[in-house]
C-alpha positions in Angstrom: -6.9 -4.6 -7.2 -8.5 -5.6 -10.4 -6.6 -5.7 -13.6 -7.7 -5.4 -17.3 -5.4 -7.1 -19.7 -4.7 -6.6 -23.2 -6.0 -9.8 -25.0 -3.1 -9.8 -27.5 -0.1 -9.1 -25.3 -1.3 -10.1 -21.9 0.0 -7.0 -20.4 -2.1 -5.1 -18.0 -3.8 -2.1 -19.4 -5.8 -0.8 -16.3 -6.0 -1.3 -12.6 -8.8 -0.5 -10.2 -8.5 -0.6 -6.4 -11.4 -2.2 -4.7 -11.2 -2.0 -0.9 -14.1 -3.7 1.0 -12.0 -4.9 3.8 -13.2 -2.1 6.3 -16.2 0.0 5.2 -15.9 3.3 7.1 -15.2 6.9 6.6 -11.5 7.2 6.5 -8.5 9.1 5.2 -7.8 9.1 1.4 -4.2 9.8 2.3 -3.9 6.7 4.5 -5.5 4.6 1.9 -3.1 5.8 -0.8 0.0 5.6 1.4 -1.0 1.9 2.4 -1.4 1.1 -1.3 1.7 2.6 -2.4 3.9 1.3 0.3 2.6 -2.2 0.7 2.3 -2.9 -3.0 5.1 -1.1 -4.9 8.9 -1.3 -5.0 11.4 1.4 -4.1 12.4 1.5 -7.9 8.8 2.2 -8.9 8.3 4.8 -6.3 11.6 6.7 -7.2 10.5 6.6 -10.9 6.7 7.2 -10.8 5.6 8.3 -7.3 4.2 11.7 -8.6 2.4 9.9 -11.4 0.8 7.4 -8.8 -0.3 10.3 -6.7 -1.8 12.2 -9.7 -3.5 9.1 -11.0 -5.1 8.5 -7.5 -6.2 12.2 -7.2 -7.7 12.2 -10.9 -9.6 8.9 -10.3 -10.8 9.9 -7.0 -12.3 13.0 -8.5 -13.7 11.1 -11.4 -15.6 8.7 -9.1 -16.8 11.7 -7.1 -18.1 13.3 -10.3 -19.8 10.1 -11.6 -21.5 9.4 -8.2 -22.6 13.1 -7.9 -20.7 13.4 -4.8 -18.7 16.7 -4.0 -15.0 16.1 -3.8 -13.3 16.8 -0.4 -12.9 20.4 0.7 -9.5 21.8 -0.2 -8.6 18.5 -2.0 -6.0 19.6 -4.6 -3.2 17.7 -6.2 -0.8 20.0 -4.5 -2.2 19.3 -0.9 -2.5 15.6 -1.6 1.3 15.6 -2.7 2.4 17.6 0.2 0.4 15.5 2.8 1.8 12.4 1.1 5.3 13.6 1.7 4.4 14.2 5.3 2.8 10.9 5.8 5.7 8.8 4.7 6.4 7.7 8.1 3.0 6.0 8.1 4.1 4.4 4.8 7.3 3.0 6.5 5.0 1.5 9.1 2.7 0.0 6.6 5.6 -1.4 4.7 7.3 -2.9 7.7 4.0 -4.6 8.8 2.8 -5.6 5.3 5.8 -6.8 3.2 6.6 -9.9 5.4 2.9 -11.0 5.1 2.4 -10.1 1.4 5.7 -11.6 0.1 5.3 -15.0 1.9 5.6 -18.2 -0.1 2.7 -19.7 1.6 -0.5 -18.3 3.4 -1.9 -18.9 6.8 -5.5 -19.7 7.4 -6.4 -17.1 10.0 -9.6 -19.2 10.8 -7.3 -21.8 12.4 -5.2 -19.5 14.6 -5.8 -19.7 18.3 -7.9 -17.1 19.7 -5.6 -16.6 22.6 -2.6 -15.3 20.4 -1.8 -11.7 20.7 -1.2 -9.6 17.6 2.5 -9.9 17.7 2.2 -13.8 17.8 -0.3 -13.7 15.1 2.1 -11.6 12.9 4.9 -14.0 13.6 2.8 -17.1 12.7 1.7 -15.3 9.5 5.2 -14.3 8.7 6.5 -17.7 8.9 6.8 -18.6 12.6 10.4 -17.7 13.0 12.6 -14.6 13.0 14.2 -15.2 9.7 12.8 -13.4 6.7 13.1 -14.6 3.2 15.7 -12.9 1.0 13.0 -11.1 -1.0 11.4 -9.6 2.2 14.8 -8.7 3.6 15.8 -7.0 0.5 12.4 -5.0 0.1 12.4 -4.0 3.9 16.2 -2.8 3.5 15.3 -0.9 0.4 12.3 0.7 2.1 14.4 1.6 5.1 17.1 3.0 2.9 14.5 5.0 1.0 13.1 6.5 4.1 16.6 7.4 5.3 17.3 9.3 2.1 14.0 11.1 2.4 15.0 12.1 5.9 12.1 10.3 7.5 14.3 7.9 9.7 
């Protein structure tokens, strides 16, 4: 994410998502759900989820217009909102996988990780090497689980 800050207050004015990790044709829904559930808190989602979905929808269509590319067939705000609600289980999975990695106090150099490690071992190494999560990760994962339970997802 790229942020533009107010020079007087230091507060963020704008944010732009730049995703160059995997260049491929994919699902706008999966990208949106990944961003929302790996980068926001339950409180923010409870208070501003529809605003985030609307912002994503509007910016997506603005970029299509500026790049002279037609938007997706049948891509309406209503369809995106409905599909987002249906895809929350994916958000739960993204959150469970990403929160322990993103909220770590220190990083792991993936270049030095042994090639023979399987994905589970790699996640365990990246998440701290033991089964104990930090208090902030525990809090965020529990809040996510409670949110999904309240939404009838789990």
